[in-house]
C-alpha positions as CSV (number, residue, x, y, z in Angstrom):
1,X,-205.2,-6.2,-40.3
2,X,-208.2,-7.8,-38.7
3,X,-206.5,-11.3,-38.9
4,X,-203.4,-9.9,-37.2
5,X,-205.4,-8.2,-34.5
6,X,-207.3,-11.4,-33.9
7,X,-204.1,-13.5,-33.7
8,X,-202.6,-11.0,-31.2
9,X,-205.7,-11.1,-29.2
10,X,-205.7,-14.9,-29.1
11,X,-202.0,-14.9,-28.3
12,X,-202.6,-12.5,-25.5
13,X,-205.5,-14.6,-24.2
14,X,-203.4,-17.8,-24.3
15,X,-200.5,-16.3,-22.6
16,X,-202.7,-14.9,-19.8
17,X,-204.2,-18.4,-19.4
18,X,-200.8,-19.9,-19.1
19,X,-199.8,-17.3,-16.5
20,X,-202.9,-18.0,-14.6
21,X,-202.3,-21.8,-14.7
22,X,-198.7,-21.2,-13.6
23,X,-199.8,-19.0,-10.7
24,X,-202.3,-21.6,-9.6
25,X,-199.6,-24.3,-9.7
26,X,-197.2,-22.1,-7.8
27,X,-199.8,-21.4,-5.1
28,X,-200.5,-25.1,-4.9
29,X,-196.8,-26.0,-4.5
30,X,-196.4,-23.2,-1.9
31,X,-199.4,-24.5,0.1
32,X,-198.0,-28.0,0.0
33,X,-194.6,-26.9,1.0
34,X,-195.9,-24.8,4.0
35,X,-198.1,-27.8,5.0
36,X,-195.2,-30.2,4.8
37,X,-193.0,-27.8,6.9
38,X,-195.7,-27.4,9.5
39,X,-196.3,-31.2,9.7
40,X,-192.6,-31.8,10.0
41,X,-192.4,-29.3,12.8
42,X,-195.4,-30.9,14.5
43,X,-193.8,-34.3,14.1
44,X,-190.6,-33.2,15.6
45,X,-192.5,-31.5,18.5
46,X,-194.5,-34.7,19.0
47,X,-191.3,-36.7,19.1
48,X,-189.9,-34.3,21.7
49,X,-193.0,-34.7,23.8
50,X,-193.1,-38.5,23.4
51,X,-189.4,-39.0,24.3
52,X,-189.7,-38.9,28.1
53,X,-192.6,-41.4,27.9
54,X,-190.7,-43.7,25.6
55,X,-187.6,-43.5,27.8
56,X,-189.7,-44.1,31.0
57,X,-191.2,-47.2,29.3
58,X,-187.9,-48.8,28.2
59,X,-186.3,-48.0,31.6
60,X,-189.3,-49.7,33.3
61,X,-188.9,-52.8,31.2
62,X,-185.3,-53.0,31.9
63,X,-185.8,-52.5,35.7
64,X,-188.5,-55.2,35.8
65,X,-186.2,-57.6,34.0
66,X,-183.3,-57.0,36.4
67,X,-185.5,-57.5,39.4
68,X,-186.8,-60.8,38.0
69,X,-183.3,-61.8,37.2
70,X,-182.2,-61.1,40.8
71,X,-185.1,-63.2,42.2
72,X,-184.8,-66.1,39.8
73,X,-181.1,-66.4,39.1
74,X,-178.9,-67.6,42.0
75,X,-175.5,-69.0,41.4
76,X,-175.5,-70.4,44.9
77,X,-178.9,-72.2,44.4
78,X,-179.3,-75.6,45.9
79,X,-182.3,-77.7,46.7
80,X,-181.8,-77.1,50.4
81,X,-181.3,-73.3,50.4
82,X,-183.6,-72.1,47.6
83,X,-183.3,-68.6,46.2
84,X,-181.5,-67.0,49.2
85,X,-179.5,-64.4,47.2
86,X,-180.2,-61.4,45.0
87,X,-177.5,-61.3,42.5
88,X,-177.6,-58.9,39.5
89,X,-175.8,-59.4,36.2
90,X,-172.5,-57.8,35.3
91,X,-172.8,-55.0,32.7
92,X,-172.0,-55.7,29.0
93,X,-168.8,-54.0,27.9
94,X,-168.9,-54.5,24.1
95,X,-172.6,-54.1,23.3
96,X,-173.3,-57.6,22.2
97,X,-176.1,-58.0,24.9
98,X,-174.2,-60.5,27.1
99,X,-173.2,-59.9,30.6
100,X,-169.4,-60.0,31.1
101,X,-168.1,-62.8,33.4
102,X,-166.2,-62.1,35.5
103,X,-166.4,-58.4,35.9
104,X,-164.1,-57.6,38.8
105,X,-164.8,-56.9,42.4
106,X,-165.8,-53.3,42.2
107,X,-168.9,-51.6,41.1
108,X,-169.2,-51.6,37.3
109,X,-170.9,-49.8,34.5
110,X,-171.5,-50.6,30.8
111,X,-174.3,-51.6,28.5
112,X,-177.5,-53.2,29.8
113,X,-177.0,-56.9,29.1
114,X,-180.3,-57.2,27.4
115,X,-179.7,-60.7,25.9
116,X,-178.7,-62.2,29.3
117,X,-182.0,-60.7,30.6
118,X,-184.1,-62.2,27.8
119,X,-184.9,-58.8,26.3
120,X,-184.6,-57.2,22.9
121,X,-181.9,-54.5,22.6
122,X,-183.9,-51.8,24.4
123,X,-183.2,-48.3,22.9
124,X,-184.1,-44.9,24.2
125,X,-185.9,-42.2,22.1
126,X,-182.6,-41.2,20.5
127,X,-181.9,-44.8,19.4
128,X,-179.1,-45.4,21.9
129,X,-179.1,-48.6,23.9
130,X,-179.5,-48.4,27.6
131,X,-176.5,-48.2,30.0
132,X,-176.4,-49.9,33.4
133,X,-174.4,-49.6,36.6
134,X,-174.4,-52.2,39.4
135,X,-173.0,-52.1,42.9
136,X,-170.1,-54.4,43.9
137,X,-172.0,-56.4,46.5
138,X,-174.6,-57.5,44.0
139,X,-172.4,-58.8,41.3
140,X,-171.7,-62.6,40.9
141,X,-168.5,-63.4,42.8
142,X,-169.1,-60.6,45.4
143,X,-167.0,-61.1,48.5
144,X,-170.1,-60.8,50.7
145,X,-173.0,-62.6,49.0
146,X,-176.3,-60.5,48.9
147,X,-178.4,-62.6,51.3
148,X,-182.1,-61.8,51.3
149,X,-182.0,-62.0,55.1
150,X,-179.9,-58.9,55.2
151,X,-179.4,-57.3,51.8
152,X,-176.6,-54.8,51.8
153,X,-177.0,-51.2,50.8
154,X,-175.9,-50.3,47.3
155,X,-172.8,-48.1,46.5
156,X,-174.6,-45.4,44.6
157,X,-176.3,-42.1,45.5
158,X,-178.9,-40.5,43.3
159,X,-179.1,-36.7,43.3
160,X,-181.0,-33.9,41.6
161,X,-179.9,-30.2,41.4
162,X,-181.3,-29.6,44.9
163,X,-179.4,-32.4,46.6
164,X,-179.6,-36.1,47.4
165,X,-182.8,-38.0,46.5
166,X,-181.7,-41.5,47.6
167,X,-178.7,-43.2,49.0
168,X,-177.7,-46.9,49.1
169,X,-178.8,-47.4,45.5
170,X,-178.1,-50.9,44.2
171,X,-178.2,-50.3,40.4
172,X,-178.9,-47.5,38.0
173,X,-180.3,-47.6,34.5
174,X,-179.6,-44.8,32.0
175,X,-181.4,-43.7,28.8
176,X,-178.4,-41.6,27.5
177,X,-180.2,-39.5,24.8
178,X,-178.3,-37.9,21.9
179,X,-174.7,-37.1,22.4
180,X,-173.9,-33.6,23.8
181,X,-171.0,-31.3,23.1
182,X,-167.7,-33.1,23.7
183,X,-169.0,-36.6,23.3
184,X,-168.0,-38.9,20.4
185,X,-169.6,-42.2,19.7
186,X,-167.6,-43.5,16.8
187,X,-166.1,-46.9,16.4
188,X,-163.4,-48.6,14.3
189,X,-164.4,-50.0,11.0
190,X,-166.0,-53.5,11.1
191,X,-166.1,-53.6,14.9
192,X,-169.8,-52.7,15.5
193,X,-172.0,-54.8,17.7
194,X,-175.7,-54.4,18.2
195,X,-175.1,-51.5,20.7
196,X,-171.4,-50.9,20.8
197,X,-168.1,-52.1,19.5
198,X,-165.9,-55.3,19.9
199,X,-163.0,-52.9,20.7
200,X,-163.7,-52.3,24.4
201,X,-161.7,-49.1,24.4
202,X,-163.6,-47.6,21.5
203,X,-165.4,-44.3,21.9
204,X,-168.6,-46.3,21.1
205,X,-168.4,-48.1,24.5
206,X,-167.2,-45.4,26.8
207,X,-169.5,-44.1,29.5
208,X,-168.1,-40.6,29.1
209,X,-169.6,-40.4,25.6
210,X,-173.1,-41.2,26.8
211,X,-173.6,-39.9,30.4
212,X,-173.7,-36.2,31.1
213,X,-172.8,-33.8,33.9
214,X,-175.1,-31.5,35.9
215,X,-174.5,-29.4,39.0
216,X,-170.9,-30.7,39.2
217,X,-172.0,-34.4,39.2
218,X,-170.7,-36.5,36.3
219,X,-172.9,-39.6,35.6
220,X,-169.9,-41.3,34.0
221,X,-168.1,-41.4,37.3
222,X,-169.1,-43.4,40.4
223,X,-170.6,-43.3,43.0
224,X,-172.9,-40.3,42.6
225,X,-175.4,-39.9,39.8
226,X,-177.8,-37.1,39.0
227,X,-181.1,-36.7,37.3
228,X,-182.9,-33.6,36.1
229,X,-185.9,-33.2,38.4
230,X,-188.2,-32.6,35.5
231,X,-188.1,-32.8,31.7
232,X,-188.0,-29.0,31.6
233,X,-184.7,-29.0,33.5
234,X,-183.0,-31.0,30.7
235,X,-180.6,-28.9,28.6
236,X,-178.5,-29.2,25.5
237,X,-175.7,-30.3,27.7
238,X,-177.6,-32.8,29.9
239,X,-180.3,-35.2,28.7
240,X,-179.8,-38.4,30.8
241,X,-183.0,-40.2,32.0
242,X,-182.4,-42.5,34.9
243,X,-184.1,-45.3,36.8
244,X,-182.8,-46.8,40.0
245,X,-183.1,-50.1,41.9
246,X,-183.0,-50.2,45.7
247,X,-182.3,-53.2,47.9
248,X,-186.0,-53.0,49.2
249,X,-187.2,-53.7,45.6
250,X,-185.3,-56.9,45.3
């Protein structure tokens, strides 16, 4: 009887030890899970805070490159006249990084032609490549060349929810952000380029699937564009970040 009692006691003690160890492991796993969840949330929050700064940075890089292009690239250049014009490149329509040529006589919008500007494929915080709109008078082949002696106003108007911020805008750069409700950015199989699709009419290339509407102004439609006055004004249906170029900056 003593041997049986001792065995039971040992079994009871061993089982209790196992339970204690199991509880300790469970608590450790729970602590690790909670920590991972909190860190994940903090990481997401940090990314949300960093997004406007990242977008501002890439938009600034693109703007600087476009201004340099306008000042250094002149299709009418001659040894006698020097750099007397301020042409900007045509947008890129298929996302391969190259400006289209020609690109018509009207204002145009498409991908930023990063390769033609000597840039890497700049992407916003969502991973989308930048979009770009340019006024008709500043495109190569414009009917009235943009002479530095009398640079024409641009075709675009920049607004916020309170009204017009600036008129006569020459070019606009967009960090589109993630797609919002109603937008589709798919492309046909085996047609992908760095930023878009070789099929020009693909959803992957269309402005309407990147640029949003606020206060009745659709950024996918010329000539008026709109920007949220502050980051806090951005919503789940509008997340465009914009930068503009004025004739005075060229």
